[in-house]
N, C-alpha and C positions, 0 to 999 in steps of 0.2 A: 504493500499499499504506500503510495507516495504522499509527500507532505501536503500537496494541494488538496488531495482527497480528504485527508484528516481535517484540514482547515475547513473545508466545505461542510463536513459532518458536524464539527464543533459549532460552526456558524448556525446551522439549522437547529441544533439542539439548544443553542442559546436563545434563538428566536422563539422556539417552542416554549422554553421555560419562562420567558418574558410574557408570552401570551397567556400562559397558565396563571402566572402571578397576577397579571392585569385582570383576568377573569375572576379570580378569587377575591381580589380587592373590590371589584365592582359588585360582586354578589354580596360580600360582607356589608357594603354600604346599603345595598337594597334591602337585605333582610333586617338590618338594624332599623331602617326606616319603617319597615312593616311592623316590627315589634313596638316601635315608638308610638305608632298610631293605635295599635292593639291595646296598649296599656294606658292610652288616654282615657279609656273607660276603666275607672277605678275598680269596677267589679270583676274585671278579668284577672285570672290567677296565673296560669301557665301557658307556655307556647313553645312549640318545637317546629322548625322548618328544615326540610331536607331537599337537596337539589342534586340531580344527576345531570351531568353534561359530558357526553363522551365517556372518558375514563375517570373524570373527576367526580367525586361524591363528597358533598359538603353537608355538614350537620350543624344546626344552630339551636341553642337552648336558652330560653328566657323565663323568668318568673319562677314560681314555686308549685309544689305539689299540694300545698295546703293554703298558703297565702303568697301573694305576688312578691312580697318583700324578702322572703326567705331565700329565694333564688337557688333552689336545690333540684330544679329540673336538669337531668343530664342523660347520658347514654344508657343508663340502666333504668330510667323511668318508664313505667308501663302506662300507656294510654288506652282507654276504650276507643275502638275504632268503629263501633256500630255497624252500619250496613256495608262498610268496606269489607267486612267479613264475607260477604257474598262472592267476592272475587276469589277467595281461598276455596270456598265451597265449589265454585264453578271450575277451579283448577283441578280439584279432586275428580270431578265428573270427566274432564278432558283426559286426565291421567288414566282413569279406568278404561275409557274408550280406546286410547292409544295402546293399551295392553290387551285389547279385545275382551275385556271383562264385562263390558256393558256398552250400550249404544244410546246416544242422546235421543235417538228416534224410537227407542223402546216406549211402549205405552206404560203409563204410570200404573195402570191396573195389573200389569204383570207382577208387580211387587206388593200388591195389596191383598188382604184377605177377601175371599170370594163373597162373604156376607156383606162386605162394604160395596162391592162393585156390581153385584147382581141387579139387573134391571135398570142400570144407570146408563143413559145415553153417552155421557162423557167418558165412560170406561173404554170405549173404542175410538176415542178422539184425543184425549190429553196425553201428550208425550213428555218425556223428561225435558226436552229442549224447550217446550212451552213453559215449563216451570222456571227454567233458567233465564228465559227472556221476558218473563212477566206477561205472557200472553195466554195463560191457561184459562182465564176467566173465573178462577176460584176466588173466594172471599179474600180481601186484601189484608185486613187487620194491620194497617200501616201505622197506626198510632193508638195510644192508650184510650183516646176518646171513642174509638170504634169498639172497645172492649167492655165499656161500662155496663151495657145492657145484657152481657152474658152472665148466665147463672154461674155463681161461684167466684165472680170477680172480686179481687182484693186489691184495693188501691195501694197497699204497701208492697204488693208483689203482683203487678198487673198481668204479667205473662205466665205466672206460675200455674195457671189452670190448663196450660197447653201441654198436658201429658199426651203420651201416644194414644191412649184410649179416647181422650177428648178430641184430638185431631181427626181420628178415624170416624168418630161420631159426627163431626161436622160434615165429612164426606158422605156419610150415610144420609144426611138430611139435604144434601145438594143434588138436585135433579137435573136442572138445565143450566147451561152456561151462556147467558146472553152476550157476554163480552169476550167469548173465545176468539182469539186471534188479534184482539186489541191490546195495546200495551197498558196494563193497569198494575202498577207497582204492588207486589204482594209478598209480605214477609211470610205469610202462610204457605205460599207456593214454594219458597226456598226451603222452608221447614220440611215440606213434603219431599223435596228433592233429596235432602239429607237423609230422610227416613228411607226412601227408595234405594239410594245408593248403599246404605248400611244393610238393608234386607238382601240386596243382590249379592252381597259378599258374606252373608251370615255373620255379621259382626255389628259393632256400634259405630255411630258417626265419630265419636271421640277416638276410636281406634283407627279409623280411616284418616282422621286429622293428624294423628301421631305418625302414621306411616308415610303419608304423602306430603305433609307440610313440615312438621317438626323435624323428622328424620330425613325425609326425602330432599328437602330444600335446605336443611341445616339451620332452621330457625329456632334457636335455643331459648329465645326470650319471647316466644309467641304462644299464648295460652287460650284455651276455651274457658278454663277455670284456673285462676292463679293459685299456685301452691302457697300454703300459709307462710312459709319462710320468706316469700317475696311480696307479701301484702304491703309492706312499708315502702315498696318501690312504686306503688300505684299513685298516679296523679289523681287526686280525689276530684270527682266530678262536681261542678258547681253550676247553679242557676242563679245568676247574679252573685250575691254573697252567700247564698244558702248552699250548704253542702248537700249533695244528692247521693242516693245509694247507687251502687254498681248495678248495672242491668242484668237481670236473670231471665232467660228466655225459655227455659225448660225444653220442650220438644222443638221449639223454633230456634234453638241455638245456632243452627247453620246460617241463620239470616243476620245475626248481629252480636255474637258473644265474645269475639276476640279482643284480648288485651295484648298489646305488643309494644316493643321499643322502637324508636326511630331507626336505629341501625338495622334491625330486623326488617322493618317495613321497606326501607330502601333496598335491602338485599332482595326482597321479593319483587320489587319493581324493576331493579336492575337485571334480574334474570328474564324478565319479559322483554327487555331491550337487547340483551346480549344473546339470549336463546342458547344456553349451553346444550350440547349435543344430547345429553340424557333426557332433557325435557323439551327439546325443540318442537316436536310434533304437538305436544300438549299446549304449549304456548301459542303456536300458530292456530290451533283450534279455538282457544278461548278468544283470540283476537279476530277471528273470522266472523263476518256479518252473517247472522243466522236468519235474518228477516229480509231476504232479497226482494220480496213483493210488498214490502212496507216502506212508507216514506221515511221512517226513522230507522237508522242502522243500529243494530244491537248485537254485541258479541255474546259469549257465554259470561254473563255477569257484567261485562263492561258496556257502558254507554259509548257510542261512537259519534264524534262530532267533527266539524271542519272549522279551522281558524286559518285565515290567510291561505286558503287552498291546501292546507296541511291537515292530515287526519290525526286527530287526537283521541285518546281513550281516557274515560273519565268515570270516577265514582266518588260519592261523598257519603258521609254517615253522621248520625246524631243519636245520642242516647238522652237520658234524663238531664245530663249535665256535662257531656263531652261532645266534641265535634272533630270531624276528620274529613280530609279530602285528598284524593290522589289523582294525578294525571300523568300519562306517559305519551310520548311522541316518538314512536320507533324510527321513523324516517329521519329524525333529527338527533336521535340518541339522547333524548331529554326526558327527565322525570322529575316530578315535584310532589312532595307530600307535606301537608300541614296538619298538625295535631294540637288540640287545645282542650284543657279540662274546664271549659266553659261551653254553654249551649249557644254558640255563635256561628252555626253552620252557614247561614246566608252570607255573613260578612266574609268568611273565609273563601267562599266561592269567587267573589269578585277579586280578592287578593291573588288567588292562585291563577286566575285567567290573565291578570295583569303580568304576573311573573312569566307565564308561558309565552305571552306575546313578546316579551323582551328576550327570552331564551331562544326562540326560534327565528329571530331576525337574522 
């Protein structure tokens, strides 16, 4: 190798390093400004922002798990991510399909007791993919307000009544589906998807979660139920200044139970961008539009949108007192995650879209 070649290589490495430094500095300024605005609301407690740009992964932590002034949010902090959980559930579905253990086009009735499906028109219609894309037409139960009229409702544990038997009983009482094929966001549908996948493998959803998410993806700080020894790591949910309970979803756990750290969440998103060989087919499946004849594109779990003629994949989540939002842009190798232990989901959406606009320029 001659000196001129070495010099050229050193020059390009220097330029690359400078660009990386400049990028990091600009992102630091941007995230600090987001945090400053966030904490102008004195009731906001904690915030974490994660940004992926090519091979750069940046994590930022602000505020506290209990009060904003303690400033103990860090890489070990566990946030509720609410409905972002549905992305992990959908990934399990895609993983099972790529292993030829299940098909998203299977009828749900294939995995239900006959006494539930007998005489039901929907039993020959609703498929697993319909559950994953919120087009099944089944009851939504998208908020606690929709549960109040249900027998056995407990305001201190709103979703606690969704046992396996309770969910099957709802299906028994469901005859027609007037909204089949229309996008109607349904926690219940994702709960049924988790139930069906577990039945297909003669196991529990928590075991599938452990196999395909925790062990399969190496997410060691991602839980459906947080072990007691890590409870102090949880960013306590808040609604304004009021501390809120962690959400418990019983049989609808696949729709919103995950607690995770920012590093683990970014690892999950980064694998959707990098597509490692072992999971490449599953990732491509979840990002594939499942509703070709619908005006709105939807992947398995992911919402699909367009910004500046660029395709982005999006999901948000909210619990009693936590908010989350994730976006990936595979064509630009960009990913963004924002987590907060406050119920401020709507505010975070505008923030993340602004970030994405800047990152894909």
